[in-house]
Residue, then its C-alpha position, 0 to 999 in steps of 0.5 A: m960698188g967702188g968708191t964713196m957714194v953720195a948720201p940719200r936725199a935728206r927729204d926722203r929719209g924721214p923726220a930723223a934724217h933732218h937732224r943728221e949730216p949727209h956724211e952720216f949715211g952710206g959707207p964709206h962716208l962722204r967727205p964734208t966737201q961732197g956733202q956741201r956740194l950736194r946742198h947746192i944742187y937743186s935737181e930731181r937728179d941731184l944725187l946723180v949730178a953730185e956723183c958724176l962730178r965726184r967721179g970726174h965723168w965730165t972733165s974731158l968734155d967740151p962745152a957742147a958735149l957737156a951741154a948735151i950730157v947734162s941735158c940727159l938730167v933735165h929731159e923727161p919725155r912722156r912715156e910714149d915718146a921715150e926712145a929706146f936708143p936715142r941718137l948721141p953725138p960721138d963725143v957724148g956716148g962714153a959719158f952717157e954710159e958712165m952716167l948710166r953706171a953711176w945711176d945704177d950704183l945709186r939705185e943699188a945704194e938707195s935700194s939698200y935704204d929702202l928708198p925710191s930710185g931717181p929717174q933714169p937719165d934720158a938722152g932724148i934731146a942730147w943730139l938736139t942740144h949738142r947741135w944748138a950749143r954748136g950754134h945751129s939755128l932752132d929750125a935746123v936743130l928741130r927740122d927732123a925732130d918730133l919735139a915742139a920748139g916750145d918744149f925744147v926751149r923749156r928744156c934749155k932753160q932748165l939746162v941753163d939753170l943746172l949748168d949754172q949750178i955746176v959752174h958753182v959746185a964743180p970741183e975742178p976749175a977747168l970744168r967750171v970754165t967749161a960749164r960756163r961756156a956750155l951755159d953761154s952756148v945754150l943761153r942764146g937766141v930764142v932761149a935767151a929771149d924767152r928767159l927774159d920774158 
């Protein structure tokens, strides 16, 4: 496994772990800035977010593509609704493959600590999110989708929260700008109205 891996979650390592810094775990060690970044990501897939940022997987994406790839970190379908081969926008497929490789590396690292692995990224709403971020109406986005409008809006609100965290922790200024634009492209229409209720 190449490169510097992020540390396993402190809350999963038992009482002794809370008296250690993130860079004390794993090898090679984390840089202090990487540990600080992880402290400001609040997601069930926080380690994967931090690892994708560290590897620079998202630096070449435009706002709609970034929104779509980050949606893979908030979408958790019911088991019976999970798609084996979900449709992906052309500019997101490569980033999703990179994300799956990072997840697999993290799973290997967590296994070495006898820790449970985080859930695998799911691209089930990536296509819908990409279209929404491109400005399509909610009716058009969901026309052929087996997903209720309320469920899609809830996922978009979770996506907005995670994009906002990426705005503040992304290591590259350009990615922070892209994340802000992605956030703005998702936070519109019924998503923005519902968020104010």
